[in-house]
Backbone as CSV, one residue per row, in Angstrom:
resi,resn,N_x,N_y,N_z,CA_x,CA_y,CA_z,C_x,C_y,C_z
1,MET,-92.000,-90.815,-87.620,-91.520,-90.676,-86.235,-91.198,-92.051,-85.659
2,LEU,-90.140,-92.133,-84.906,-89.687,-93.402,-84.358,-90.751,-94.089,-83.538
3,TYR,-91.495,-93.307,-82.738,-92.413,-93.922,-81.790,-93.626,-94.521,-82.475
4,ALA,-93.964,-94.019,-83.645,-95.122,-94.557,-84.343,-94.905,-96.032,-84.629
5,GLY,-95.895,-96.855,-84.294,-95.774,-98.284,-84.518,-95.177,-99.033,-83.351
6,PHE,-94.806,-98.331,-82.284,-94.271,-98.999,-81.098,-95.277,-100.008,-80.585
7,MET,-96.546,-99.604,-80.516,-97.623,-100.533,-80.211,-98.702,-100.313,-81.250
8,SER,-98.869,-101.265,-82.137,-99.747,-101.051,-83.271,-101.195,-101.414,-83.000
9,ALA,-101.447,-102.313,-82.067,-102.816,-102.772,-81.845,-103.584,-101.797,-80.981
10,ASP,-104.862,-101.568,-81.320,-105.709,-100.745,-80.482,-106.012,-101.489,-79.205
11,LEU,-105.991,-100.775,-78.106,-106.305,-101.375,-76.821,-107.805,-101.392,-76.613
12,PRO,-108.291,-102.349,-75.824,-109.720,-102.365,-75.521,-110.063,-101.198,-74.629
13,PRO,-111.335,-100.779,-74.582,-111.729,-99.708,-73.682,-111.485,-100.099,-72.242
14,LEU,-111.353,-99.098,-71.389,-111.124,-99.372,-69.978,-112.277,-100.194,-69.433
15,PRO,-111.971,-101.235,-68.625,-113.028,-102.106,-68.114,-113.846,-101.430,-67.045
16,ASN,-115.100,-101.900,-66.865,-115.906,-101.435,-65.755,-115.381,-102.037,-64.472
17,SER,-115.714,-101.411,-63.359,-115.180,-101.872,-62.083,-115.664,-103.266,-61.743
18,GLU,-116.817,-103.722,-62.375,-117.328,-105.045,-62.060,-116.559,-106.144,-62.784
19,GLU,-115.796,-105.796,-63.821,-115.117,-106.799,-64.612,-113.859,-107.276,-63.922
20,PRO,-113.438,-108.526,-64.168,-112.203,-109.016,-63.563,-111.022,-108.202,-64.052
21,VAL,-110.083,-107.960,-63.173,-108.958,-107.103,-63.521,-107.625,-107.799,-63.360
22,ASP,-107.634,-109.078,-62.980,-106.375,-109.745,-62.676,-106.049,-110.857,-63.662
23,THR,-106.748,-110.908,-64.792,-106.499,-111.958,-65.763,-105.343,-111.574,-66.662
24,PRO,-104.185,-112.280,-66.599,-103.055,-111.911,-67.435,-103.390,-112.071,-68.914
25,GLN,-103.147,-111.042,-69.695,-103.345,-111.097,-71.138,-102.363,-110.126,-71.774
26,LEU,-101.306,-110.651,-72.371,-100.265,-109.812,-72.936,-100.819,-108.993,-74.084
27,LEU,-100.601,-107.694,-74.046,-101.057,-106.813,-75.099,-100.188,-106.982,-76.334
28,THR,-100.795,-106.885,-77.505,-100.063,-107.044,-78.749,-99.319,-105.767,-79.072
29,VAL,-98.019,-105.846,-79.293,-97.229,-104.673,-79.610,-96.310,-104.970,-80.766
30,GLY,-96.115,-103.921,-81.566,-95.127,-103.915,-82.620,-94.974,-105.206,-83.375
31,SER,-93.757,-105.777,-83.320,-93.427,-106.955,-84.117,-93.703,-108.252,-83.384
32,ALA,-94.438,-108.190,-82.297,-94.698,-109.410,-81.529,-95.374,-110.472,-82.372
33,VAL,-96.197,-110.049,-83.342,-96.902,-111.016,-84.173,-95.921,-111.814,-85.008
34,ASP,-94.817,-111.202,-85.404,-93.866,-111.861,-86.276,-92.976,-112.852,-85.543
35,GLU,-92.713,-112.616,-84.269,-91.683,-113.357,-83.569,-91.942,-114.857,-83.452
36,PRO,-93.167,-115.329,-83.234,-93.357,-116.775,-83.129,-92.985,-117.513,-84.406
37,CYS,-92.971,-116.804,-85.550,-92.674,-117.443,-86.826,-91.174,-117.544,-87.093
38,LEU,-90.363,-116.918,-86.277,-88.926,-116.954,-86.482,-88.373,-118.342,-86.190
39,ARG,-87.368,-118.750,-86.966,-86.637,-119.962,-86.635,-85.941,-119.762,-85.296
40,ALA,-85.615,-120.859,-84.643,-84.987,-120.770,-83.324,-83.686,-119.991,-83.391
41,ASP,-82.866,-120.223,-84.426,-81.600,-119.510,-84.516,-81.819,-118.035,-84.815
42,ALA,-82.834,-117.716,-85.631,-83.129,-116.317,-85.926,-83.631,-115.598,-84.673
43,ALA,-84.453,-116.287,-83.876,-84.955,-115.689,-82.635,-83.815,-115.434,-81.660
44,ARG,-82.876,-116.374,-81.591,-81.720,-116.177,-80.707,-80.872,-115.002,-81.176
45,ASN,-80.670,-114.892,-82.493,-79.898,-113.773,-83.032,-80.575,-112.442,-82.738
46,ARG,-81.902,-112.413,-82.870,-82.634,-111.183,-82.603,-82.469,-110.759,-81.152
47,ALA,-82.657,-111.716,-80.238,-82.508,-111.411,-78.819,-81.083,-110.966,-78.506
48,ARG,-80.117,-111.613,-79.126,-78.714,-111.266,-78.905,-78.415,-109.848,-79.374
49,LEU,-78.981,-109.465,-80.519,-78.769,-108.123,-81.053,-79.448,-107.060,-80.188
50,LEU,-80.645,-107.353,-79.710,-81.337,-106.403,-78.844,-80.606,-106.224,-77.524
51,GLU,-80.079,-107.296,-76.983,-79.290,-107.192,-75.750,-78.039,-106.365,-75.978
52,ALA,-77.388,-106.548,-77.122,-76.194,-105.775,-77.444,-76.529,-104.298,-77.577
53,ALA,-77.636,-103.982,-78.249,-78.050,-102.589,-78.409,-78.394,-101.961,-77.075
54,THR,-79.027,-102.734,-76.202,-79.369,-102.229,-74.872,-78.113,-101.881,-74.083
55,ARG,-77.088,-102.718,-74.175,-75.827,-102.435,-73.484,-75.174,-101.165,-74.032
56,LEU,-75.217,-101.001,-75.337,-74.618,-99.815,-75.947,-75.325,-98.535,-75.496
57,ILE,-76.640,-98.583,-75.407,-77.390,-97.423,-74.940,-77.007,-97.092,-73.503
58,ALA,-76.895,-98.121,-72.663,-76.534,-97.902,-71.259,-75.146,-97.279,-71.133
59,GLU,-74.237,-97.653,-72.034,-72.853,-97.177,-71.938,-72.621,-95.867,-72.686
60,HIS,-73.298,-95.686,-73.834,-72.977,-94.554,-74.699,-74.172,-93.701,-75.099
61,GLY,-75.370,-94.063,-74.648,-76.556,-93.340,-75.065,-77.030,-93.789,-76.438
62,VAL,-78.139,-93.208,-76.891,-78.708,-93.596,-78.173,-77.737,-93.326,-79.314
63,ALA,-76.934,-92.267,-79.192,-75.990,-91.931,-80.260,-74.985,-93.050,-80.507
64,GLY,-74.745,-93.877,-79.501,-73.793,-94.965,-79.642,-74.346,-96.187,-80.329
65,VAL,-75.635,-96.155,-80.670,-76.261,-97.301,-81.313,-76.234,-97.110,-82.823
66,THR,-75.256,-97.717,-83.469,-75.196,-97.799,-84.915,-75.266,-99.267,-85.304
67,MET,-75.587,-99.520,-86.536,-75.674,-100.909,-86.984,-74.315,-101.600,-86.832
68,GLU,-73.255,-100.864,-87.134,-71.914,-101.434,-87.016,-71.566,-101.736,-85.562
69,ALA,-71.898,-100.793,-84.665,-71.573,-100.977,-83.251,-72.340,-102.152,-82.657
70,VAL,-73.596,-102.288,-83.023,-74.409,-103.393,-82.506,-73.861,-104.725,-83.004
71,ALA,-73.476,-104.785,-84.279,-72.907,-106.015,-84.822,-71.644,-106.403,-84.083
72,ALA,-70.767,-105.421,-83.841,-69.515,-105.696,-83.138,-69.776,-106.145,-81.707
73,GLU,-70.711,-105.483,-81.035,-71.030,-105.825,-79.648,-71.610,-107.229,-79.549
74,ALA,-72.410,-107.616,-80.541,-73.044,-108.934,-80.528,-72.155,-110.019,-81.123
75,GLY,-71.066,-109.615,-81.771,-70.166,-110.592,-82.366,-70.710,-111.241,-83.619
76,VAL,-71.468,-110.455,-84.416,-72.014,-110.973,-85.672,-71.636,-110.024,-86.801
77,GLY,-71.901,-110.416,-88.026,-71.643,-109.555,-89.160,-72.670,-108.442,-89.259
78,LYS,-72.243,-107.316,-89.836,-73.145,-106.172,-89.967,-74.379,-106.531,-90.792
79,GLY,-74.194,-107.401,-91.785,-75.322,-107.795,-92.621,-76.432,-108.461,-91.834
80,THR,-76.075,-109.161,-90.772,-77.082,-109.816,-89.929,-78.006,-108.788,-89.294
81,VAL,-77.426,-107.680,-88.853,-78.224,-106.626,-88.217,-79.162,-105.988,-89.237
82,PHE,-78.646,-105.701,-90.429,-79.485,-105.094,-91.460,-80.601,-106.034,-91.902
83,ARG,-80.301,-107.318,-92.023,-81.340,-108.267,-92.439,-82.444,-108.376,-91.399
84,ARG,-82.063,-108.284,-90.129,-83.059,-108.462,-89.073,-83.914,-107.224,-88.858
85,PHE,-83.310,-106.009,-88.941,-84.030,-104.790,-88.574,-84.188,-103.786,-89.712
86,GLY,-83.517,-103.985,-90.802,-83.658,-103.090,-91.937,-82.768,-101.872,-91.880
87,ASP,-82.892,-101.093,-90.824,-82.064,-99.905,-90.636,-82.045,-99.546,-89.147
88,ARG,-81.381,-98.442,-88.823,-81.231,-98.054,-87.421,-82.588,-97.754,-86.783
89,THR,-83.467,-97.104,-87.513,-84.791,-96.802,-86.973,-85.541,-98.082,-86.631
90,GLY,-85.435,-99.087,-87.508,-86.078,-100.362,-87.228,-85.523,-101.023,-85.983
91,LEU,-84.218,-100.876,-85.776,-83.589,-101.440,-84.589,-84.086,-100.747,-83.321
92,LEU,-84.125,-99.419,-83.342,-84.577,-98.680,-82.164,-86.053,-98.960,-81.875
93,THR,-86.856,-99.059,-82.916,-88.264,-99.392,-82.726,-88.415,-100.770,-82.089
94,ALA,-87.596,-101.719,-82.536,-87.644,-103.066,-81.964,-87.238,-103.060,-80.498
95,LEU,-86.298,-102.211,-80.129,-85.899,-102.098,-78.725,-87.071,-101.633,-77.866
96,LEU,-87.788,-100.626,-78.317,-88.938,-100.141,-77.573,-90.029,-101.197,-77.500
97,ASP,-90.248,-101.885,-78.593,-91.224,-102.970,-78.648,-90.878,-104.040,-77.617
98,HIS,-89.627,-104.465,-77.615,-89.166,-105.506,-76.691,-89.328,-105.061,-75.241
99,SER,-88.969,-103.817,-74.954,-89.082,-103.292,-73.594,-90.534,-103.254,-73.142
100,ALA,-91.426,-102.827,-74.026,-92.842,-102.737,-73.672,-93.427,-104.106,-73.370
101,ARG,-93.119,-105.078,-74.212,-93.677,-106.417,-74.000,-93.122,-107.070,-72.747
102,THR,-91.853,-106.799,-72.449,-91.267,-107.359,-71.235,-91.949,-106.802,-69.996
103,LEU,-92.167,-105.485,-69.964,-92.837,-104.867,-68.824,-94.263,-105.374,-68.702
104,GLN,-94.979,-105.448,-69.827,-96.359,-105.927,-69.780,-96.439,-107.365,-69.289
105,ALA,-95.519,-108.205,-69.757,-95.510,-109.594,-69.297,-95.299,-109.664,-67.796
106,ASP,-94.459,-108.774,-67.273,-94.173,-108.775,-65.839,-95.374,-108.335,-65.015
107,PHE,-96.063,-107.255,-65.443,-97.152,-106.793,-64.576,-98.475,-107.506,-64.850
108,LEU,-98.594,-108.168,-65.997,-99.826,-108.906,-66.275,-99.767,-110.368,-65.855
109,GLY,-98.570,-110.956,-65.874,-98.495,-112.371,-65.564,-97.249,-112.808,-64.827
110,GLY,-96.417,-111.851,-64.385,-95.206,-112.188,-63.670,-95.453,-112.428,-62.193
111,PRO,-94.383,-112.662,-61.445,-94.536,-112.907,-60.014,-94.928,-111.643,-59.263
112,PRO,-95.625,-111.801,-58.136,-95.960,-110.642,-57.308,-94.697,-110.083,-56.637
113,PRO,-94.700,-108.830,-56.233,-95.869,-107.945,-56.181,-96.188,-107.219,-57.483
114,LEU,-95.290,-107.235,-58.469,-95.603,-106.557,-59.726,-96.716,-107.287,-60.469
115,GLY,-96.663,-108.613,-60.491,-97.683,-109.400,-61.166,-98.819,-109.784,-60.245
116,PRO,-99.790,-110.543,-60.754,-100.954,-110.946,-59.960,-100.566,-111.751,-58.721
117,GLY,-101.395,-111.617,-57.682,-101.176,-112.395,-56.469,-100.935,-111.555,-55.241
118,ALA,-100.523,-110.305,-55.432,-100.307,-109.393,-54.312,-101.507,-108.463,-54.175
119,PRO,-101.705,-107.847,-53.007,-102.778,-106.856,-52.866,-102.595,-105.741,-53.895
120,PRO,-103.683,-105.156,-54.386,-103.581,-104.160,-55.458,-102.700,-102.972,-55.122
121,VAL,-102.698,-102.527,-53.884,-101.862,-101.380,-53.546,-100.379,-101.746,-53.622
122,GLU,-100.045,-102.990,-53.254,-98.661,-103.429,-53.370,-98.255,-103.542,-54.834
123,ARG,-99.178,-103.990,-55.672,-98.897,-104.070,-57.105,-98.705,-102.680,-57.694
124,LEU,-99.498,-101.728,-57.232,-99.376,-100.353,-57.732,-98.033,-99.752,-57.334
125,ARG,-97.620,-99.984,-56.112,-96.308,-99.493,-55.677,-95.193,-100.109,-56.533
126,ALA,-95.268,-101.431,-56.714,-94.232,-102.124,-57.479,-94.227,-101.696,-58.940
127,PHE,-95.408,-101.433,-59.486,-95.516,-100.992,-60.878,-94.750,-99.692,-61.100
128,GLY,-95.002,-98.702,-60.255,-94.333,-97.415,-60.424,-92.834,-97.514,-60.291
129,VAL,-92.366,-98.301,-59.334,-90.923,-98.483,-59.153,-90.315,-99.136,-60.391
130,ALA,-91.000,-100.151,-60.926,-90.492,-100.827,-62.121,-90.420,-99.869,-63.304
131,VAL,-91.458,-99.064,-63.500,-91.467,-98.117,-64.617,-90.377,-97.064,-64.434
132,LEU,-90.199,-96.576,-63.218,-89.168,-95.572,-62.947,-87.783,-96.069,-63.357
133,TYR,-87.422,-97.232,-62.888,-86.061,-97.722,-63.132,-85.878,-98.176,-64.582
134,ARG,-86.891,-98.759,-65.176,-86.753,-99.165,-66.576,-86.690,-97.949,-67.488
135,THR,-87.432,-96.903,-67.137,-87.351,-95.676,-67.921,-85.976,-95.039,-67.776
136,ALA,-85.444,-95.021,-66.564,-84.123,-94.442,-66.341,-83.049,-95.203,-67.117
137,GLU,-83.192,-96.513,-67.215,-82.208,-97.330,-67.931,-82.202,-97.034,-69.426
138,GLN,-83.353,-96.640,-69.958,-83.466,-96.376,-71.398,-83.904,-94.930,-71.652
139,LEU,-83.436,-94.017,-70.835,-83.958,-92.659,-70.872,-83.730,-91.979,-72.214
140,ASP,-82.529,-92.074,-72.759,-82.260,-91.426,-74.045,-83.156,-91.985,-75.141
141,LEU,-83.334,-93.287,-75.142,-84.180,-93.922,-76.146,-85.623,-93.470,-76.003
142,ARG,-86.117,-93.432,-74.796,-87.504,-93.041,-74.575,-87.732,-91.565,-74.880
143,LEU,-86.747,-90.719,-74.576,-86.878,-89.303,-74.914,-86.903,-89.110,-76.423
144,ALA,-86.064,-89.847,-77.129,-86.034,-89.738,-78.579,-87.331,-90.221,-79.203
145,ALA,-88.050,-91.072,-78.491,-89.259,-91.677,-79.032,-90.538,-91.013,-78.541
146,GLN,-90.442,-89.885,-77.864,-91.645,-89.225,-77.366,-92.567,-88.846,-78.516
147,PRO,-93.855,-89.191,-78.431,-94.792,-88.788,-79.484,-95.054,-87.290,-79.431
148,ASP,-95.639,-86.752,-80.494,-95.941,-85.324,-80.502,-97.018,-85.030,-79.458
149,PRO,-97.124,-83.777,-78.994,-98.023,-83.451,-77.870,-99.469,-83.869,-78.073
150,THR,-99.965,-83.837,-79.323,-101.369,-84.186,-79.547,-101.638,-85.668,-79.388
151,ARG,-100.579,-86.487,-79.392,-100.743,-87.940,-79.260,-100.116,-88.468,-77.980
152,ARG,-99.620,-87.582,-77.163,-98.820,-88.013,-76.014,-99.585,-88.910,-75.053
153,PHE,-100.838,-88.573,-74.803,-101.608,-89.344,-73.821,-102.530,-90.371,-74.461
154,SER,-102.750,-90.267,-75.756,-103.636,-91.205,-76.431,-102.881,-92.328,-77.125
155,HIS,-101.556,-92.249,-77.150,-100.778,-93.276,-77.824,-101.010,-94.625,-77.141
156,PRO,-101.132,-95.714,-77.911,-101.431,-97.027,-77.316,-100.474,-97.454,-76.214
157,SER,-99.184,-97.135,-76.328,-98.243,-97.557,-75.290,-98.535,-96.878,-73.958
158,VAL,-98.950,-95.614,-74.016,-99.309,-94.896,-72.789,-100.639,-95.409,-72.255
159,ARG,-101.567,-95.676,-73.154,-102.878,-96.183,-72.726,-102.765,-97.543,-72.050
160,ALA,-101.811,-98.361,-72.491,-101.642,-99.674,-71.872,-101.293,-99.542,-70.395
161,LEU,-100.356,-98.640,-70.096,-99.969,-98.437,-68.702,-101.096,-97.789,-67.914
162,HIS,-101.762,-96.822,-68.534,-102.871,-96.151,-67.857,-103.993,-97.121,-67.520
163,THR,-104.285,-98.038,-68.445,-105.327,-99.035,-68.205,-104.998,-99.893,-66.992
164,HIS,-103.746,-100.321,-66.900,-103.338,-101.168,-65.776,-103.466,-100.422,-64.459
165,VAL,-102.987,-99.183,-64.410,-103.081,-98.398,-63.176,-104.538,-98.160,-62.797
166,THR,-105.373,-97.875,-63.784,-106.795,-97.648,-63.513,-107.444,-98.889,-62.909
167,MET,-107.120,-100.059,-63.445,-107.708,-101.292,-62.927,-107.287,-101.550,-61.485
168,LEU,-106.031,-101.273,-61.170,-105.582,-101.452,-59.791,-106.287,-100.476,-58.862
169,LEU,-106.419,-99.232,-59.304,-107.086,-98.228,-58.473,-108.550,-98.590,-58.227
170,ARG,-109.196,-99.196,-59.208,-110.600,-99.573,-59.031,-110.774,-100.642,-57.967
171,GLN,-109.749,-101.439,-57.755,-109.815,-102.429,-56.674,-109.592,-101.773,-55.312
172,ILE,-108.791,-100.710,-55.302,-108.462,-100.049,-54.033,-109.513,-99.010,-53.669
173,LEU,-109.962,-98.219,-54.674,-110.883,-97.102,-54.454,-112.054,-97.219,-55.431
174,PRO,-112.953,-98.159,-55.228,-114.022,-98.404,-56.200,-114.949,-97.229,-56.436
175,ASP,-115.035,-96.290,-55.503,-115.955,-95.160,-55.655,-115.265,-93.900,-56.172
176,ALA,-113.978,-93.973,-56.430,-113.230,-92.794,-56.868,-113.228,-92.672,-58.391
177,ASP,-112.832,-91.501,-58.872,-112.646,-91.293,-60.311,-111.272,-91.858,-60.673
178,CYS,-111.207,-93.174,-60.818,-109.920,-93.858,-60.987,-109.256,-93.542,-62.316
179,ASP,-110.045,-93.258,-63.333,-109.482,-92.882,-64.630,-108.639,-91.620,-64.487
180,LEU,-109.187,-90.621,-63.815,-108.465,-89.363,-63.636,-107.305,-89.523,-62.654
181,LEU,-107.501,-90.286,-61.584,-106.418,-90.518,-60.632,-105.241,-91.229,-61.299
182,ALA,-105.544,-92.145,-62.215,-104.472,-92.843,-62.926,-103.638,-91.869,-63.741
183,GLN,-104.290,-90.892,-64.360,-103.545,-89.880,-65.113,-102.613,-89.103,-64.191
184,THR,-103.084,-88.784,-62.996,-102.267,-88.047,-62.030,-101.048,-88.854,-61.623
185,LEU,-101.247,-90.133,-61.350,-100.127,-90.989,-60.966,-99.144,-91.167,-62.119
186,MET,-99.652,-91.414,-63.320,-98.786,-91.642,-64.472,-97.959,-90.411,-64.823
187,ALA,-98.458,-89.233,-64.507,-97.705,-88.013,-64.811,-96.352,-87.995,-64.104
188,SER,-96.274,-88.621,-62.944,-95.012,-88.638,-62.201,-94.016,-89.631,-62.772
189,LEU,-94.441,-90.447,-63.747,-93.566,-91.442,-64.364,-93.178,-91.050,-65.792
190,ASP,-93.471,-89.818,-66.176,-93.187,-89.356,-67.532,-91.677,-89.297,-67.782
191,PRO,-91.198,-89.822,-68.904,-89.752,-89.815,-69.176,-89.137,-88.425,-69.143
192,ALA,-89.839,-87.419,-69.672,-89.298,-86.062,-69.664,-89.123,-85.546,-68.237
193,LEU,-90.062,-85.874,-67.362,-89.950,-85.457,-65.965,-88.804,-86.188,-65.277
194,ILE,-88.685,-87.488,-65.534,-87.579,-88.247,-64.935,-86.240,-87.692,-65.396
195,ASN,-86.149,-87.319,-66.677,-84.929,-86.695,-67.190,-84.639,-85.391,-66.457
196,HIS,-85.658,-84.560,-66.288,-85.481,-83.267,-65.611,-85.028,-83.454,-64.169
197,LEU,-85.692,-84.364,-63.460,-85.391,-84.528,-62.044,-84.019,-85.164,-61.809
198,THR,-83.658,-86.156,-62.618,-82.400,-86.864,-62.379,-81.200,-86.155,-62.984
199,ARG,-81.333,-85.682,-64.217,-80.181,-85.107,-64.922,-80.034,-83.606,-64.722
200,GLN,-81.153,-82.901,-64.654,-81.086,-81.449,-64.525,-81.148,-80.979,-63.083
201,CYS,-81.845,-81.733,-62.244,-81.941,-81.365,-60.830,-81.041,-82.212,-59.946
202,GLY,-80.449,-83.259,-60.492,-79.521,-84.089,-59.735,-80.150,-84.964,-58.678
203,MET,-81.442,-85.264,-58.806,-82.088,-86.113,-57.804,-81.706,-87.571,-58.015
204,PRO,-81.389,-88.293,-56.953,-81.106,-89.732,-57.099,-82.386,-90.513,-57.336
205,MET,-82.263,-91.672,-57.971,-83.431,-92.497,-58.240,-84.116,-92.934,-56.957
206,GLU,-83.352,-93.105,-55.897,-83.949,-93.510,-54.622,-84.976,-92.483,-54.140
207,ARG,-84.709,-91.199,-54.407,-85.655,-90.164,-54.001,-86.935,-90.241,-54.832
208,LEU,-86.783,-90.505,-56.124,-87.961,-90.645,-56.977,-88.788,-91.861,-56.562
209,GLU,-88.091,-92.940,-56.197,-88.796,-94.134,-55.744,-89.593,-93.843,-54.481
210,LYS,-88.968,-93.191,-53.514,-89.683,-92.853,-52.281,-90.849,-91.912,-52.567
211,GLY,-90.649,-90.995,-53.522,-91.725,-90.083,-53.886,-92.918,-90.807,-54.478
212,TRP,-92.642,-91.812,-55.334,-93.737,-92.596,-55.904,-94.503,-93.343,-54.819
213,LEU,-93.782,-93.986,-53.924,-94.438,-94.744,-52.863,-95.275,-93.834,-51.971
214,ALA,-94.755,-92.647,-51.675,-95.506,-91.695,-50.852,-96.747,-91.208,-51.595
215,LEU,-96.612,-90.967,-52.897,-97.747,-90.509,-53.691,-98.847,-91.567,-53.728
216,VAL,-98.464,-92.827,-53.919,-99.453,-93.901,-53.931,-100.168,-93.977,-52.586
217,ASP,-99.411,-93.870,-51.503,-100.017,-93.939,-50.178,-101.012,-92.807,-49.955
218,ARG,-100.663,-91.606,-50.418,-101.550,-90.453,-50.214,-102.790,-90.553,-51.097
219,VAL,-102.604,-90.962,-52.349,-103.737,-91.066,-53.257,-104.714,-92.144,-52.816
220,THR,-104.183,-93.264,-52.351,-105.046,-94.390,-51.967,-105.452,-94.382,-50.506
221,GLY,-104.830,-93.517,-49.705,-105.145,-93.471,-48.286,-104.698,-94.693,-47.531
222,THR,-103.631,-95.331,-48.030,-103.160,-96.570,-47.406,-101.847,-96.389,-46.650
223,GLY,-101.361,-95.176,-46.530,-100.103,-94.950,-45.817,-100.250,-95.228,-44.349
224,VAL,-99.125,-95.633,-43.729,-99.174,-95.925,-42.293,-98.790,-94.682,-41.518
């Protein structure tokens, strides 16, 4: 399955409410271990190919991502794409890996309000908005990569996001069942639901964004 290996490292258990929750620490995902060993030109080629594939998905969907199309979009030979990713599945897996690490870097160590430095409720609001729009941008890819139902909530990539939301909730509502509340909040950010609401129900992203902000306010009791 494509999604297997998206995040290979096991995540640590959810922290206790007494533990610090704002220390940036990028989670290990997929091929991240390999990337520091790449030559500078190889790293640039990899980034260039991933950017080209991302553009193709935005314009033509996942079906438009072939090794030949990515090579043409990036202005390199087809052999370069095969050497870097092996095959189409390897390329798509690398796209998900890259997207996950970028989001994690932003909410663990990026500028506020998504990153550290803003009040936890503001970070929670910004987190959901970021996930909504990034999921919408790569919706076909994320739908194709959905794990099977028995692994849907236990998969490391889902646990990473759940852990972050739980930690923020523990700062806002220290006496609440934040683990369960995080599951409730994350359910509204599910790619399948976003697909249903935007493509099948015709809802604009602005409505989903307002819905997330309202949900956070109601769950945390911080609405004005």
